[in-house]
C-alpha positions as CSV (number, residue, x, y, z in Angstrom):
1,M,-48.1,10.3,-38.4
2,K,-50.4,11.1,-35.6
3,I,-49.5,14.0,-33.4
4,T,-50.1,13.1,-29.7
5,K,-49.2,16.4,-28.1
6,Q,-48.7,20.0,-29.1
7,R,-47.3,22.1,-26.3
8,I,-46.2,25.6,-25.8
9,V,-43.3,26.4,-23.5
10,T,-42.2,29.9,-22.5
11,R,-38.7,30.8,-21.3
12,L,-37.1,33.9,-19.9
13,I,-33.7,35.2,-20.8
14,L,-33.0,37.3,-17.7
15,E,-30.1,39.6,-18.3
16,K,-28.0,41.8,-16.0
17,N,-24.6,43.3,-16.7
18,R,-24.1,41.1,-19.7
19,K,-24.9,38.0,-17.6
20,I,-27.7,35.6,-18.1
21,L,-29.5,33.7,-15.3
22,L,-29.6,29.9,-15.8
23,L,-31.1,27.3,-13.6
24,K,-29.4,23.9,-13.1
25,R,-31.6,20.9,-13.2
26,P,-30.9,18.0,-10.8
27,R,-29.0,15.0,-12.1
28,N,-32.3,12.9,-12.2
29,K,-33.7,15.6,-14.5
30,G,-30.7,15.6,-16.9
31,G,-28.3,17.9,-14.8
32,N,-28.2,20.5,-17.6
33,Y,-28.6,24.3,-17.4
34,S,-31.8,25.8,-18.7
35,L,-33.7,29.1,-18.6
36,V,-36.5,30.0,-16.1
37,G,-39.9,29.2,-17.5
38,G,-42.3,26.3,-18.2
39,H,-45.4,25.0,-19.9
40,V,-48.4,27.2,-20.7
41,E,-51.4,25.7,-19.0
42,Q,-55.0,25.6,-20.2
43,Q,-56.8,28.9,-19.9
44,E,-53.4,30.7,-19.5
45,S,-51.8,33.2,-21.9
46,I,-48.1,32.8,-22.8
47,L,-47.2,35.9,-20.7
48,Q,-49.3,34.7,-17.7
49,A,-47.4,31.4,-17.8
50,L,-44.1,33.2,-18.0
51,K,-44.9,35.5,-15.1
52,R,-46.2,32.5,-13.0
53,E,-43.2,30.3,-13.8
54,T,-40.8,33.1,-13.1
55,F,-42.2,33.7,-9.7
56,E,-42.6,30.0,-8.9
57,E,-39.0,29.2,-9.9
58,A,-37.0,32.4,-9.1
59,G,-39.2,34.4,-6.8
60,I,-39.3,37.5,-8.9
61,I,-42.0,39.5,-10.7
62,V,-41.6,40.6,-14.3
63,K,-43.9,43.2,-15.8
64,R,-45.2,43.0,-19.3
65,K,-43.7,46.3,-20.2
66,H,-40.2,44.9,-19.4
67,L,-40.6,41.8,-21.5
68,E,-39.4,41.7,-25.1
69,L,-40.2,38.8,-27.4
70,V,-36.8,37.8,-28.8
71,H,-37.0,34.2,-30.2
72,V,-39.3,31.4,-31.2
73,A,-38.2,27.8,-31.6
74,H,-39.9,24.7,-32.8
75,R,-39.0,21.3,-31.6
76,N,-40.3,18.3,-33.4
77,K,-39.8,15.3,-31.1
78,T,-42.1,12.7,-32.7
79,P,-44.8,12.3,-31.8
80,D,-44.8,15.6,-30.0
81,Y,-44.4,19.2,-31.2
82,V,-43.2,21.9,-28.8
83,L,-43.2,25.6,-29.6
84,Y,-40.9,27.6,-27.4
85,I,-41.4,31.3,-26.9
86,F,-38.4,33.3,-25.5
87,F,-38.7,36.7,-23.8
88,L,-35.9,39.0,-22.7
89,A,-36.1,41.0,-19.5
90,K,-33.5,43.3,-18.0
91,K,-35.8,44.6,-15.2
92,W,-37.7,42.8,-12.5
93,K,-39.0,43.2,-9.0
94,G,-37.7,41.2,-6.0
95,E,-34.7,39.1,-5.1
96,I,-33.8,36.0,-7.1
97,I,-34.2,32.9,-4.9
98,N,-34.5,29.2,-5.8
99,R,-38.1,28.5,-4.8
100,E,-38.2,25.0,-6.3
101,P,-35.1,23.2,-4.9
102,G,-36.6,19.8,-5.8
103,K,-36.6,20.8,-9.5
104,C,-33.7,23.1,-9.5
105,E,-30.2,22.7,-7.9
106,S,-29.3,26.3,-8.3
107,L,-29.8,29.6,-10.1
108,D,-26.5,31.0,-11.4
109,W,-25.4,34.0,-13.5
110,F,-23.1,33.4,-16.5
111,Q,-21.4,35.8,-18.8
112,V,-23.2,35.8,-22.2
113,D,-20.0,34.8,-23.9
114,H,-19.0,32.2,-21.3
115,L,-22.0,30.0,-21.0
116,P,-21.7,26.5,-19.5
117,K,-21.1,23.5,-21.8
118,N,-24.0,21.5,-20.3
119,L,-26.9,23.6,-21.6
120,S,-30.1,21.8,-22.5
121,P,-30.3,21.4,-26.3
122,T,-33.2,23.8,-26.5
123,T,-31.5,26.5,-24.4
124,H,-28.2,26.1,-26.3
125,T,-29.9,26.4,-29.7
126,A,-32.1,29.3,-28.7
127,L,-29.4,31.3,-27.0
128,K,-27.0,30.9,-29.9
129,S,-29.7,31.9,-32.3
130,F,-30.8,34.9,-30.2
131,Q,-27.2,36.1,-29.9
132,A,-26.8,35.9,-33.7
133,G,-29.9,38.0,-34.1
134,N,-32.1,35.2,-35.4
135,Y,-35.7,35.2,-34.3
136,Y,-36.6,31.6,-35.2
137,S,-34.9,28.2,-35.0
138,D,-35.7,24.6,-35.4
139,I,-34.4,22.4,-32.6
140,D,-33.1,19.0,-33.4
141,W,-34.3,16.8,-30.5
142,R,-31.6,14.2,-31.3
143,V,-28.9,16.7,-30.2
144,K,-27.6,15.9,-26.8
């Protein structure tokens, strides 16, 4: 089978007082909760993309020294392959604000042991794996 796309997506698990920041997608984009982050663009490193996306979406600045690589996930959604790279940060600069209201309904904090049921499949799998101490997961794209 021919692969049409191979993408890399980076996500941030922003944690404060045992709470995780999640963004809620609008109904026309699925209406699920996800993590801050996005696609790595050409000529951009994974960390550059994470820093850019974090500022674009949440208005905060994360420094490399405060980012910890905590999980990698592979999603095979024929004919596309997506590699997700998850970083954890417990420190950042600035106030969290929704800078993309057209793409994000809200940014909300949730207790790590009381996450919303409507997490995106990728976020759900990655957070469960991360909490269990697993550094890698395969994501079944058919899971809704």
